[in-house]
All heavy atoms as TSV, in Angstrom:
chain	resi	resn	atom	element	x	y	z
A	1	MET	N	N	8.055	103.389	-170.380
A	1	MET	CA	C	7.897	102.115	-171.060
A	1	MET	C	C	9.010	101.142	-170.671
A	1	MET	O	O	8.782	99.953	-170.652
A	1	MET	CB	C	7.889	102.326	-172.583
A	1	MET	CG	C	6.630	102.995	-173.106
A	1	MET	SD	S	5.104	102.131	-172.701
A	1	MET	CE	C	5.298	100.624	-173.588
A	2	GLN	N	N	10.196	101.666	-170.387
A	2	GLN	CA	C	11.309	100.805	-169.991
A	2	GLN	C	C	10.969	100.040	-168.723
A	2	GLN	O	O	11.339	98.887	-168.572
A	2	GLN	CB	C	12.590	101.623	-169.787
A	2	GLN	CG	C	13.806	100.786	-169.474
A	2	GLN	CD	C	14.156	99.828	-170.609
A	2	GLN	OE1	O	13.937	100.117	-171.779
A	2	GLN	NE2	N	14.684	98.676	-170.253
A	3	ALA	N	N	10.252	100.687	-167.798
A	3	ALA	CA	C	9.868	100.019	-166.548
A	3	ALA	C	C	8.972	98.826	-166.827
A	3	ALA	O	O	9.134	97.765	-166.226
A	3	ALA	CB	C	9.169	101.011	-165.623
A	4	VAL	N	N	8.021	98.964	-167.732
A	4	VAL	CA	C	7.126	97.851	-168.079
A	4	VAL	C	C	7.925	96.726	-168.727
A	4	VAL	O	O	7.727	95.547	-168.419
A	4	VAL	CB	C	5.979	98.330	-168.998
A	4	VAL	CG1	C	5.149	97.159	-169.494
A	4	VAL	CG2	C	5.094	99.327	-168.262
A	5	LYS	N	N	8.843	97.071	-169.600
A	5	LYS	CA	C	9.693	96.064	-170.228
A	5	LYS	C	C	10.539	95.333	-169.190
A	5	LYS	O	O	10.881	94.172	-169.372
A	5	LYS	CB	C	10.595	96.703	-171.281
A	5	LYS	CG	C	9.842	97.167	-172.500
A	5	LYS	CD	C	10.782	97.836	-173.496
A	5	LYS	CE	C	10.013	98.378	-174.680
A	5	LYS	NZ	N	10.876	99.089	-175.627
A	6	SER	N	N	10.851	96.013	-168.091
A	6	SER	CA	C	11.667	95.411	-167.032
A	6	SER	C	C	10.843	94.655	-165.998
A	6	SER	O	O	11.387	94.144	-165.040
A	6	SER	CB	C	12.484	96.495	-166.327
A	6	SER	OG	O	13.364	97.101	-167.235
A	7	GLY	N	N	9.525	94.636	-166.194
A	7	GLY	CA	C	8.697	93.845	-165.292
A	7	GLY	C	C	7.682	94.620	-164.474
A	7	GLY	O	O	6.934	94.023	-163.703
A	8	ALA	N	N	7.640	95.936	-164.612
A	8	ALA	CA	C	6.650	96.717	-163.870
A	8	ALA	C	C	5.255	96.388	-164.385
A	8	ALA	O	O	5.074	96.049	-165.555
A	8	ALA	CB	C	6.928	98.206	-164.024
A	9	TYR	N	N	4.262	96.493	-163.509
A	9	TYR	CA	C	2.889	96.197	-163.906
A	9	TYR	C	C	2.394	97.195	-164.947
A	9	TYR	O	O	1.806	96.828	-165.956
A	9	TYR	CB	C	1.960	96.211	-162.680
A	9	TYR	CG	C	0.517	96.060	-163.065
A	9	TYR	CD1	C	0.016	94.806	-163.399
A	9	TYR	CD2	C	-0.331	97.153	-163.142
A	9	TYR	CE1	C	-1.304	94.652	-163.792
A	9	TYR	CE2	C	-1.650	97.010	-163.529
A	9	TYR	CZ	C	-2.136	95.755	-163.856
A	9	TYR	OH	O	-3.431	95.612	-164.248
A	10	ASP	N	N	2.623	98.447	-164.720
A	10	ASP	CA	C	2.139	99.510	-165.599
A	10	ASP	C	C	2.966	100.761	-165.334
A	10	ASP	O	O	3.891	100.741	-164.524
A	10	ASP	CB	C	0.661	99.790	-165.320
A	10	ASP	CG	C	-0.053	100.419	-166.507
A	10	ASP	OD1	O	0.622	100.927	-167.425
A	10	ASP	OD2	O	-1.298	100.409	-166.512
A	11	TYR	N	N	2.647	101.833	-165.980
A	11	TYR	CA	C	3.338	103.100	-165.753
A	11	TYR	C	C	2.324	104.231	-165.842
A	11	TYR	O	O	1.249	104.079	-166.410
A	11	TYR	CB	C	4.464	103.316	-166.757
A	11	TYR	CG	C	3.958	103.598	-168.156
A	11	TYR	CD1	C	3.832	104.909	-168.613
A	11	TYR	CD2	C	3.601	102.564	-169.008
A	11	TYR	CE1	C	3.368	105.180	-169.884
A	11	TYR	CE2	C	3.129	102.819	-170.278
A	11	TYR	CZ	C	3.015	104.121	-170.714
A	11	TYR	OH	O	2.540	104.389	-171.962
A	12	ILE	N	N	2.672	105.347	-165.273
A	12	ILE	CA	C	1.843	106.542	-165.335
A	12	ILE	C	C	2.743	107.687	-165.780
A	12	ILE	O	O	3.797	107.930	-165.181
A	12	ILE	CB	C	1.218	106.865	-163.964
A	12	ILE	CG1	C	0.334	105.723	-163.515
A	12	ILE	CG2	C	0.423	108.156	-164.026
A	12	ILE	CD1	C	-0.200	105.872	-162.107
A	13	SER	N	N	2.328	108.362	-166.825
A	13	SER	CA	C	3.107	109.498	-167.328
A	13	SER	C	C	2.890	110.719	-166.448
A	13	SER	O	O	1.795	110.925	-165.922
A	13	SER	CB	C	2.677	109.837	-168.757
A	13	SER	OG	O	2.908	108.749	-169.607
A	14	LYS	N	N	3.940	111.483	-166.270
A	14	LYS	CA	C	3.845	112.724	-165.505
A	14	LYS	C	C	3.548	113.868	-166.452
A	14	LYS	O	O	4.047	113.855	-167.568
A	14	LYS	CB	C	5.150	112.996	-164.759
A	14	LYS	CG	C	5.423	112.014	-163.667
A	14	LYS	CD	C	6.719	112.396	-162.985
A	14	LYS	CE	C	7.073	111.402	-161.898
A	14	LYS	NZ	N	8.345	111.733	-161.270
A	15	PRO	N	N	2.812	114.828	-166.062
A	15	PRO	CA	C	2.023	114.870	-164.826
A	15	PRO	C	C	0.824	113.930	-164.962
A	15	PRO	O	O	0.306	113.723	-166.058
A	15	PRO	CB	C	1.577	116.327	-164.728
A	15	PRO	CG	C	1.534	116.784	-166.150
A	15	PRO	CD	C	2.615	116.017	-166.871
A	16	PHE	N	N	0.413	113.338	-163.865
A	16	PHE	CA	C	-0.683	112.375	-163.921
A	16	PHE	C	C	-1.882	112.881	-163.129
A	16	PHE	O	O	-1.762	113.703	-162.246
A	16	PHE	CB	C	-0.249	111.007	-163.389
A	16	PHE	CG	C	0.185	111.020	-161.955
A	16	PHE	CD1	C	-0.738	110.855	-160.937
A	16	PHE	CD2	C	1.519	111.172	-161.620
A	16	PHE	CE1	C	-0.352	110.858	-159.612
A	16	PHE	CE2	C	1.929	111.168	-160.303
A	16	PHE	CZ	C	0.996	111.012	-159.290
A	17	GLU	N	N	-3.011	112.360	-163.498
A	17	GLU	CA	C	-4.255	112.656	-162.796
A	17	GLU	C	C	-4.439	111.616	-161.706
A	17	GLU	O	O	-4.092	110.437	-161.892
A	17	GLU	CB	C	-5.443	112.600	-163.765
A	17	GLU	CG	C	-5.409	113.635	-164.868
A	17	GLU	CD	C	-5.625	115.039	-164.345
A	17	GLU	OE1	O	-6.407	115.207	-163.381
A	17	GLU	OE2	O	-5.006	115.969	-164.902
A	18	LEU	N	N	-4.983	112.019	-160.597
A	18	LEU	CA	C	-5.215	111.100	-159.485
A	18	LEU	C	C	-6.125	109.948	-159.905
A	18	LEU	O	O	-5.918	108.801	-159.498
A	18	LEU	CB	C	-5.814	111.851	-158.288
A	18	LEU	CG	C	-5.900	111.089	-156.983
A	18	LEU	CD1	C	-4.539	110.537	-156.574
A	18	LEU	CD2	C	-6.456	111.990	-155.886
A	19	ASP	N	N	-7.103	110.217	-160.746
A	19	ASP	CA	C	-7.988	109.154	-161.233
A	19	ASP	C	C	-7.212	108.104	-162.032
A	19	ASP	O	O	-7.511	106.913	-161.958
A	19	ASP	CB	C	-9.114	109.730	-162.087
A	19	ASP	CG	C	-10.168	110.451	-161.261
A	19	ASP	OD1	O	-10.216	110.217	-160.021
A	19	ASP	OD2	O	-10.937	111.236	-161.831
A	20	ASP	N	N	-6.212	108.542	-162.787
A	20	ASP	CA	C	-5.384	107.601	-163.536
A	20	ASP	C	C	-4.609	106.690	-162.590
A	20	ASP	O	O	-4.506	105.476	-162.814
A	20	ASP	CB	C	-4.404	108.339	-164.453
A	20	ASP	CG	C	-5.110	109.100	-165.569
A	20	ASP	OD1	O	-6.264	108.741	-165.898
A	20	ASP	OD2	O	-4.502	110.051	-166.090
A	21	LEU	N	N	-4.063	107.269	-161.538
A	21	LEU	CA	C	-3.336	106.493	-160.539
A	21	LEU	C	C	-4.263	105.483	-159.863
A	21	LEU	O	O	-3.912	104.317	-159.695
A	21	LEU	CB	C	-2.707	107.409	-159.494
A	21	LEU	CG	C	-1.959	106.727	-158.356
A	21	LEU	CD1	C	-0.798	105.896	-158.874
A	21	LEU	CD2	C	-1.482	107.759	-157.347
A	22	ARG	N	N	-5.443	105.931	-159.495
A	22	ARG	CA	C	-6.419	105.031	-158.861
A	22	ARG	C	C	-6.755	103.859	-159.773
A	22	ARG	O	O	-6.856	102.721	-159.330
A	22	ARG	CB	C	-7.688	105.794	-158.501
A	22	ARG	CG	C	-7.534	106.698	-157.320
A	22	ARG	CD	C	-8.866	107.347	-156.964
A	22	ARG	NE	N	-8.723	108.192	-155.805
A	22	ARG	CZ	C	-9.071	109.462	-155.753
A	22	ARG	NH1	N	-9.622	110.047	-156.816
A	22	ARG	NH2	N	-8.896	110.161	-154.663
A	23	LEU	N	N	-6.943	104.139	-161.054
A	23	LEU	CA	C	-7.285	103.086	-162.003
A	23	LEU	C	C	-6.162	102.055	-162.128
A	23	LEU	O	O	-6.412	100.849	-162.121
A	23	LEU	CB	C	-7.611	103.689	-163.370
A	23	LEU	CG	C	-8.002	102.701	-164.458
A	23	LEU	CD1	C	-9.273	101.950	-164.063
A	23	LEU	CD2	C	-8.180	103.411	-165.779
A	24	VAL	N	N	-4.936	102.530	-162.213
A	24	VAL	CA	C	-3.798	101.609	-162.333
A	24	VAL	C	C	-3.688	100.746	-161.077
A	24	VAL	O	O	-3.495	99.528	-161.157
A	24	VAL	CB	C	-2.479	102.378	-162.598
A	24	VAL	CG1	C	-1.282	101.462	-162.451
A	24	VAL	CG2	C	-2.514	102.999	-163.983
A	25	VAL	N	N	-3.841	101.334	-159.908
A	25	VAL	CA	C	-3.758	100.579	-158.651
A	25	VAL	C	C	-4.904	99.572	-158.565
A	25	VAL	O	O	-4.704	98.415	-158.202
A	25	VAL	CB	C	-3.752	101.533	-157.435
A	25	VAL	CG1	C	-3.893	100.767	-156.137
A	25	VAL	CG2	C	-2.478	102.365	-157.435
A	26	LYS	N	N	-6.118	100.010	-158.925
A	26	LYS	CA	C	-7.282	99.118	-158.914
A	26	LYS	C	C	-7.046	97.925	-159.837
A	26	LYS	O	O	-7.285	96.771	-159.470
A	26	LYS	CB	C	-8.530	99.879	-159.351
A	26	LYS	CG	C	-9.779	99.042	-159.461
A	26	LYS	CD	C	-10.942	99.903	-159.981
A	26	LYS	CE	C	-12.125	99.070	-160.362
A	26	LYS	NZ	N	-12.053	98.546	-161.717
A	27	ASN	N	N	-6.557	98.184	-161.038
A	27	ASN	CA	C	-6.293	97.103	-161.994
A	27	ASN	C	C	-5.196	96.166	-161.501
A	27	ASN	O	O	-5.277	94.952	-161.701
A	27	ASN	CB	C	-5.928	97.680	-163.358
A	27	ASN	CG	C	-7.114	98.308	-164.050
A	27	ASN	OD1	O	-8.265	98.028	-163.723
A	27	ASN	ND2	N	-6.842	99.178	-165.005
A	28	ALA	N	N	-4.191	96.714	-160.849
A	28	ALA	CA	C	-3.114	95.883	-160.312
A	28	ALA	C	C	-3.650	94.940	-159.236
A	28	ALA	O	O	-3.330	93.752	-159.220
A	28	ALA	CB	C	-1.996	96.758	-159.758
A	29	PHE	N	N	-4.480	95.468	-158.334
A	29	PHE	CA	C	-5.062	94.621	-157.294
A	29	PHE	C	C	-5.964	93.553	-157.884
A	29	PHE	O	O	-5.945	92.398	-157.451
A	29	PHE	CB	C	-5.838	95.459	-156.270
A	29	PHE	CG	C	-4.971	96.058	-155.205
A	29	PHE	CD1	C	-4.842	97.432	-155.098
A	29	PHE	CD2	C	-4.284	95.251	-154.312
A	29	PHE	CE1	C	-4.042	97.989	-154.109
A	29	PHE	CE2	C	-3.476	95.797	-153.324
A	29	PHE	CZ	C	-3.351	97.173	-153.223
A	30	GLU	N	N	-6.748	93.905	-158.882
A	30	GLU	CA	C	-7.617	92.915	-159.523
A	30	GLU	C	C	-6.791	91.815	-160.181
A	30	GLU	O	O	-7.137	90.638	-160.096
A	30	GLU	CB	C	-8.524	93.587	-160.549
A	30	GLU	CG	C	-9.651	94.374	-159.932
A	30	GLU	CD	C	-10.518	95.074	-160.970
A	30	GLU	OE1	O	-10.271	94.937	-162.192
A	30	GLU	OE2	O	-11.473	95.760	-160.544
A	31	THR	N	N	-5.700	92.200	-160.812
A	31	THR	CA	C	-4.829	91.215	-161.450
A	31	THR	C	C	-4.231	90.273	-160.416
A	31	THR	O	O	-4.198	89.048	-160.614
A	31	THR	CB	C	-3.704	91.918	-162.242
A	31	THR	OG1	O	-4.304	92.718	-163.266
A	31	THR	CG2	C	-2.746	90.924	-162.860
A	32	ILE	N	N	-3.786	90.813	-159.295
A	32	ILE	CA	C	-3.228	89.983	-158.223
A	32	ILE	C	C	-4.290	89.032	-157.690
A	32	ILE	O	O	-4.027	87.835	-157.510
A	32	ILE	CB	C	-2.659	90.867	-157.098
A	32	ILE	CG1	C	-1.413	91.594	-157.582
A	32	ILE	CG2	C	-2.356	90.039	-155.848
A	32	ILE	CD1	C	-0.944	92.702	-156.653
A	33	GLN	N	N	-5.501	89.531	-157.458
A	33	GLN	CA	C	-6.578	88.679	-156.953
A	33	GLN	C	C	-6.910	87.572	-157.940
A	33	GLN	O	O	-7.117	86.422	-157.545
A	33	GLN	CB	C	-7.829	89.512	-156.663
A	33	GLN	CG	C	-7.689	90.386	-155.433
A	33	GLN	CD	C	-8.909	91.280	-155.223
A	33	GLN	OE1	O	-9.513	91.765	-156.175
A	33	GLN	NE2	N	-9.258	91.489	-153.970
A	34	LEU	N	N	-6.954	87.882	-159.221
A	34	LEU	CA	C	-7.251	86.867	-160.227
A	34	LEU	C	C	-6.152	85.810	-160.290
A	34	LEU	O	O	-6.444	84.617	-160.429
A	34	LEU	CB	C	-7.440	87.521	-161.598
A	34	LEU	CG	C	-8.724	88.313	-161.773
A	34	LEU	CD1	C	-8.697	89.085	-163.089
A	34	LEU	CD2	C	-9.939	87.394	-161.711
A	35	ARG	N	N	-4.915	86.219	-160.172
A	35	ARG	CA	C	-3.811	85.248	-160.186
A	35	ARG	C	C	-3.879	84.326	-158.973
A	35	ARG	O	O	-3.666	83.118	-159.089
A	35	ARG	CB	C	-2.465	85.966	-160.227
A	35	ARG	CG	C	-2.170	86.573	-161.563
A	35	ARG	CD	C	-0.841	87.293	-161.575
A	35	ARG	NE	N	-0.611	87.877	-162.889
A	35	ARG	CZ	C	0.343	88.734	-163.151
A	35	ARG	NH1	N	1.183	89.102	-162.200
A	35	ARG	NH2	N	0.492	89.238	-164.364
A	36	LEU	N	N	-4.184	84.895	-157.799
A	36	LEU	CA	C	-4.316	84.074	-156.595
A	36	LEU	C	C	-5.484	83.106	-156.718
A	36	LEU	O	O	-5.373	81.925	-156.348
A	36	LEU	CB	C	-4.481	84.954	-155.358
A	36	LEU	CG	C	-3.266	85.774	-154.948
A	36	LEU	CD1	C	-3.637	86.749	-153.828
A	36	LEU	CD2	C	-2.125	84.865	-154.521
A	37	GLU	N	N	-6.598	83.585	-157.235
A	37	GLU	CA	C	-7.764	82.718	-157.423
A	37	GLU	C	C	-7.453	81.611	-158.424
A	37	GLU	O	O	-7.814	80.458	-158.214
A	37	GLU	CB	C	-8.955	83.542	-157.905
A	37	GLU	CG	C	-10.216	82.720	-158.100
A	37	GLU	CD	C	-11.387	83.546	-158.593
A	37	GLU	OE1	O	-11.200	84.715	-158.982
A	37	GLU	OE2	O	-12.504	83.007	-158.595
A	38	ASN	N	N	-6.749	81.961	-159.483
A	38	ASN	CA	C	-6.372	80.973	-160.489
A	38	ASN	C	C	-5.504	79.876	-159.884
A	38	ASN	O	O	-5.739	78.684	-160.112
A	38	ASN	CB	C	-5.634	81.672	-161.639
A	38	ASN	CG	C	-5.326	80.745	-162.772
A	38	ASN	OD1	O	-4.454	79.895	-162.656
A	38	ASN	ND2	N	-6.023	80.933	-163.884
A	39	ARG	N	N	-4.508	80.265	-159.087
A	39	ARG	CA	C	-3.647	79.269	-158.426
A	39	ARG	C	C	-4.459	78.372	-157.501
A	39	ARG	O	O	-4.268	77.158	-157.469
A	39	ARG	CB	C	-2.550	79.963	-157.627
A	39	ARG	CG	C	-1.441	80.503	-158.463
A	39	ARG	CD	C	-0.325	81.049	-157.580
A	39	ARG	NE	N	0.468	81.982	-158.363
A	39	ARG	CZ	C	0.978	83.098	-157.909
A	39	ARG	NH1	N	0.790	83.444	-156.655
A	39	ARG	NH2	N	1.680	83.890	-158.689
A	40	SER	N	N	-5.354	78.978	-156.735
A	40	SER	CA	C	-6.182	78.222	-155.803
A	40	SER	C	C	-7.056	77.217	-156.547
A	40	SER	O	O	-7.161	76.047	-156.148
A	40	SER	CB	C	-7.047	79.181	-154.982
A	40	SER	OG	O	-7.948	78.474	-154.177
A	41	LEU	N	N	-7.680	77.649	-157.620
A	41	LEU	CA	C	-8.543	76.755	-158.392
A	41	LEU	C	C	-7.738	75.640	-159.048
A	41	LEU	O	O	-8.191	74.489	-159.099
A	41	LEU	CB	C	-9.321	77.551	-159.442
A	41	LEU	CG	C	-10.382	78.490	-158.879
A	41	LEU	CD1	C	-10.943	79.379	-159.989
A	41	LEU	CD2	C	-11.495	77.718	-158.187
A	42	ARG	N	N	-6.550	75.959	-159.524
A	42	ARG	CA	C	-5.701	74.913	-160.119
A	42	ARG	C	C	-5.319	73.857	-159.076
A	42	ARG	O	O	-5.295	72.666	-159.361
A	42	ARG	CB	C	-4.449	75.520	-160.742
A	42	ARG	CG	C	-4.713	76.228	-162.039
A	42	ARG	CD	C	-3.414	76.853	-162.585
A	42	ARG	NE	N	-3.666	77.624	-163.765
A	42	ARG	CZ	C	-3.570	77.143	-165.006
A	42	ARG	NH1	N	-3.229	75.889	-165.205
A	42	ARG	NH2	N	-3.817	77.925	-166.035
A	43	ARG	N	N	-5.015	74.312	-157.855
A	43	ARG	CA	C	-4.688	73.364	-156.783
A	43	ARG	C	C	-5.878	72.470	-156.476
A	43	ARG	O	O	-5.732	71.265	-156.283
A	43	ARG	CB	C	-4.261	74.099	-155.521
A	43	ARG	CG	C	-2.853	74.608	-155.581
A	43	ARG	CD	C	-2.397	75.146	-154.206
A	43	ARG	NE	N	-1.350	76.103	-154.402
A	43	ARG	CZ	C	-1.409	77.393	-154.108
A	43	ARG	NH1	N	-2.484	77.890	-153.547
A	43	ARG	NH2	N	-0.404	78.198	-154.342
A	44	ARG	N	N	-7.071	73.059	-156.406
A	44	ARG	CA	C	-8.273	72.274	-156.138
A	44	ARG	C	C	-8.502	71.241	-157.227
A	44	ARG	O	O	-8.855	70.094	-156.942
A	44	ARG	CB	C	-9.494	73.184	-156.028
A	44	ARG	CG	C	-9.582	73.887	-154.696
A	44	ARG	CD	C	-10.793	74.761	-154.578
A	44	ARG	NE	N	-12.037	74.042	-154.853
A	44	ARG	CZ	C	-13.204	74.639	-154.993
A	44	ARG	NH1	N	-13.296	75.954	-154.898
A	44	ARG	NH2	N	-14.286	73.936	-155.237
A	45	ILE	N	N	-8.290	71.626	-158.471
A	45	ILE	CA	C	-8.458	70.685	-159.584
A	45	ILE	C	C	-7.456	69.546	-159.463
A	45	ILE	O	O	-7.795	68.380	-159.659
A	45	ILE	CB	C	-8.323	71.411	-160.940
A	45	ILE	CG1	C	-9.531	72.304	-161.170
A	45	ILE	CG2	C	-8.151	70.424	-162.080
A	45	ILE	CD1	C	-9.392	73.244	-162.355
A	46	GLU	N	N	-6.207	69.881	-159.138
A	46	GLU	CA	C	-5.187	68.842	-158.980
A	46	GLU	C	C	-5.562	67.869	-157.865
A	46	GLU	O	O	-5.436	66.657	-158.018
A	46	GLU	CB	C	-3.826	69.472	-158.685
A	46	GLU	CG	C	-3.191	70.152	-159.867
A	46	GLU	CD	C	-1.877	70.836	-159.507
A	46	GLU	OE1	O	-1.317	70.554	-158.431
A	46	GLU	OE2	O	-1.423	71.662	-160.319
A	47	ILE	N	N	-6.013	68.395	-156.743
A	47	ILE	CA	C	-6.387	67.551	-155.606
A	47	ILE	C	C	-7.573	66.675	-155.974
A	47	ILE	O	O	-7.570	65.462	-155.737
A	47	ILE	CB	C	-6.700	68.420	-154.364
A	47	ILE	CG1	C	-5.415	69.046	-153.836
A	47	ILE	CG2	C	-7.389	67.600	-153.286
A	47	ILE	CD1	C	-5.638	70.133	-152.794
A	48	GLU	N	N	-8.598	67.270	-156.569
A	48	GLU	CA	C	-9.783	66.499	-156.928
A	48	GLU	C	C	-9.472	65.473	-158.001
A	48	GLU	O	O	-10.006	64.371	-157.979
A	48	GLU	CB	C	-10.910	67.434	-157.369
A	48	GLU	CG	C	-11.470	68.237	-156.205
A	48	GLU	CD	C	-12.527	69.249	-156.618
A	48	GLU	OE1	O	-12.996	69.195	-157.777
A	48	GLU	OE2	O	-12.883	70.091	-155.778
A	49	SER	N	N	-8.585	65.804	-158.942
A	49	SER	CA	C	-8.201	64.854	-159.979
A	49	SER	C	C	-7.443	63.679	-159.388
A	49	SER	O	O	-7.609	62.539	-159.823
A	49	SER	CB	C	-7.326	65.533	-161.034
A	49	SER	OG	O	-8.059	66.501	-161.730
A	50	SER	N	N	-6.607	63.939	-158.389
A	50	SER	CA	C	-5.830	62.859	-157.777
A	50	SER	C	C	-6.706	61.955	-156.924
A	50	SER	O	O	-6.354	60.813	-156.664
A	50	SER	CB	C	-4.684	63.429	-156.938
A	50	SER	OG	O	-5.183	64.082	-155.788
A	51	GLN	N	N	-7.872	62.457	-156.510
A	51	GLN	CA	C	-8.756	61.656	-155.669
A	51	GLN	C	C	-9.776	60.859	-156.480
A	51	GLN	O	O	-10.491	60.040	-155.927
A	51	GLN	CB	C	-9.486	62.551	-154.668
A	51	GLN	CG	C	-8.568	63.154	-153.637
A	51	GLN	CD	C	-9.276	64.132	-152.719
A	51	GLN	OE1	O	-10.391	64.550	-152.985
A	51	GLN	NE2	N	-8.608	64.509	-151.643
A	52	ARG	N	N	-9.859	61.091	-157.766
A	52	ARG	CA	C	-10.790	60.326	-158.600
A	52	ARG	C	C	-10.395	58.867	-158.570
A	52	ARG	O	O	-9.225	58.518	-158.636
A	52	ARG	CB	C	-10.777	60.831	-160.032
A	52	ARG	CG	C	-11.547	62.085	-160.178
A	52	ARG	CD	C	-11.774	62.432	-161.626
A	52	ARG	NE	N	-12.193	63.812	-161.681
A	52	ARG	CZ	C	-11.712	64.717	-162.501
A	52	ARG	NH1	N	-10.818	64.375	-163.379
A	52	ARG	NH2	N	-12.137	65.951	-162.464
A	53	GLY	N	N	-11.361	58.041	-158.482
A	53	GLY	CA	C	-11.094	56.617	-158.436
A	53	GLY	C	C	-10.889	56.113	-157.027
A	53	GLY	O	O	-10.858	54.905	-156.802
A	54	ALA	N	N	-10.747	56.998	-156.074
A	54	ALA	CA	C	-10.594	56.582	-154.687
A	54	ALA	C	C	-11.956	56.142	-154.158
A	54	ALA	O	O	-12.984	56.725	-154.484
A	54	ALA	CB	C	-10.051	57.727	-153.842
A	55	LEU	N	N	-11.958	55.097	-153.370
A	55	LEU	CA	C	-13.206	54.616	-152.786
A	55	LEU	C	C	-13.685	55.559	-151.703
A	55	LEU	O	O	-12.899	56.116	-150.951
A	55	LEU	CB	C	-12.992	53.219	-152.182
A	55	LEU	CG	C	-12.730	52.094	-153.178
A	55	LEU	CD1	C	-12.427	50.799	-152.424
A	55	LEU	CD2	C	-13.909	51.907	-154.102
A	56	LEU	N	N	-14.998	55.712	-151.635
A	56	LEU	CA	C	-15.577	56.568	-150.615
A	56	LEU	C	C	-15.934	55.774	-149.364
A	56	LEU	O	O	-16.284	56.344	-148.357
A	56	LEU	CB	C	-16.831	57.278	-151.153
A	56	LEU	CG	C	-16.583	58.221	-152.323
A	56	LEU	CD1	C	-17.904	58.804	-152.804
A	56	LEU	CD2	C	-15.642	59.335	-151.931
A	57	GLY	N	N	-15.861	54.489	-149.451
A	57	GLY	CA	C	-16.164	53.634	-148.308
A	57	GLY	C	C	-15.172	52.496	-148.249
A	57	GLY	O	O	-14.395	52.271	-149.174
A	58	ASN	N	N	-15.224	51.726	-147.164
A	58	ASN	CA	C	-14.263	50.636	-146.990
A	58	ASN	C	C	-14.963	49.303	-146.788
A	58	ASN	O	O	-14.352	48.342	-146.354
A	58	ASN	CB	C	-13.344	50.954	-145.803
A	58	ASN	CG	C	-12.045	50.171	-145.888
A	58	ASN	OD1	O	-11.659	49.724	-146.969
A	58	ASN	ND2	N	-11.394	49.990	-144.754
A	59	SER	N	N	-16.250	49.232	-147.118
A	59	SER	CA	C	-16.998	47.990	-146.913
A	59	SER	C	C	-16.681	46.998	-148.029
A	59	SER	O	O	-16.156	47.344	-149.086
A	59	SER	CB	C	-18.504	48.277	-146.901
A	59	SER	OG	O	-18.921	48.673	-148.194
A	60	ALA	N	N	-17.021	45.741	-147.785
A	60	ALA	CA	C	-16.813	44.691	-148.788
A	60	ALA	C	C	-17.597	45.000	-150.051
A	60	ALA	O	O	-17.117	44.753	-151.174
A	60	ALA	CB	C	-17.215	43.345	-148.208
A	61	ALA	N	N	-18.792	45.561	-149.889
A	61	ALA	CA	C	-19.620	45.889	-151.054
A	61	ALA	C	C	-18.922	46.945	-151.926
A	61	ALA	O	O	-18.943	46.850	-153.161
A	61	ALA	CB	C	-20.982	46.386	-150.604
A	62	MET	N	N	-18.319	47.942	-151.309
A	62	MET	CA	C	-17.629	48.969	-152.075
A	62	MET	C	C	-16.416	48.372	-152.817
A	62	MET	O	O	-16.153	48.714	-153.948
A	62	MET	CB	C	-17.166	50.108	-151.152
A	62	MET	CG	C	-18.272	51.011	-150.686
A	62	MET	SD	S	-19.118	51.834	-152.025
A	62	MET	CE	C	-17.876	52.937	-152.632
A	63	HIS	N	N	-15.710	47.487	-152.173
A	63	HIS	CA	C	-14.554	46.849	-152.802
A	63	HIS	C	C	-14.995	45.963	-153.976
A	63	HIS	O	O	-14.318	45.887	-154.985
A	63	HIS	CB	C	-13.731	46.057	-151.799
A	63	HIS	CG	C	-12.901	46.952	-150.916
A	63	HIS	ND1	N	-11.706	47.473	-151.304
A	63	HIS	CD2	C	-13.139	47.437	-149.658
A	63	HIS	CE1	C	-11.216	48.225	-150.334
A	63	HIS	NE2	N	-12.074	48.230	-149.328
A	64	SER	N	N	-16.162	45.348	-153.854
A	64	SER	CA	C	-16.645	44.491	-154.949
A	64	SER	C	C	-17.071	45.339	-156.152
A	64	SER	O	O	-16.944	44.906	-157.276
A	64	SER	CB	C	-17.797	43.605	-154.473
A	64	SER	OG	O	-18.954	44.392	-154.220
A	65	VAL	N	N	-17.566	46.536	-155.905
A	65	VAL	CA	C	-17.960	47.422	-157.004
A	65	VAL	C	C	-16.715	47.838	-157.787
A	65	VAL	O	O	-16.739	47.911	-159.012
A	65	VAL	CB	C	-18.682	48.675	-156.450
A	65	VAL	CG1	C	-18.874	49.714	-157.540
A	65	VAL	CG2	C	-20.011	48.282	-155.844
A	66	ARG	N	N	-15.660	48.076	-157.096
A	66	ARG	CA	C	-14.426	48.533	-157.741
A	66	ARG	C	C	-13.793	47.427	-158.577
A	66	ARG	O	O	-13.185	47.684	-159.609
A	66	ARG	CB	C	-13.441	49.031	-156.693
A	66	ARG	CG	C	-12.219	49.655	-157.332
A	66	ARG	CD	C	-11.356	50.299	-156.306
A	66	ARG	NE	N	-10.314	51.058	-156.975
A	66	ARG	CZ	C	-9.232	51.467	-156.392
A	66	ARG	NH1	N	-9.043	51.236	-155.115
A	66	ARG	NH2	N	-8.334	52.157	-157.045
A	67	ALA	N	N	-13.915	46.210	-158.144
A	67	ALA	CA	C	-13.263	45.086	-158.825
A	67	ALA	C	C	-13.884	44.727	-160.136
A	67	ALA	O	O	-14.660	45.199	-160.745
A	67	ALA	CB	C	-13.299	43.846	-157.924
């Protein structure tokens, strides 16, 4: 438990079953993938939010719509 308190993802008590180890590793990878996906989606939202209001064209008609 001290390892988890110090920042470890999880722990496995000895003696451990191989299935328990597999489950902990699987969950760790899923957590990493979800965190990466979350960061990626947040970046996309930031980019798309910053582009709102930007004109999609440069014609006089588009500029008149904005005004």
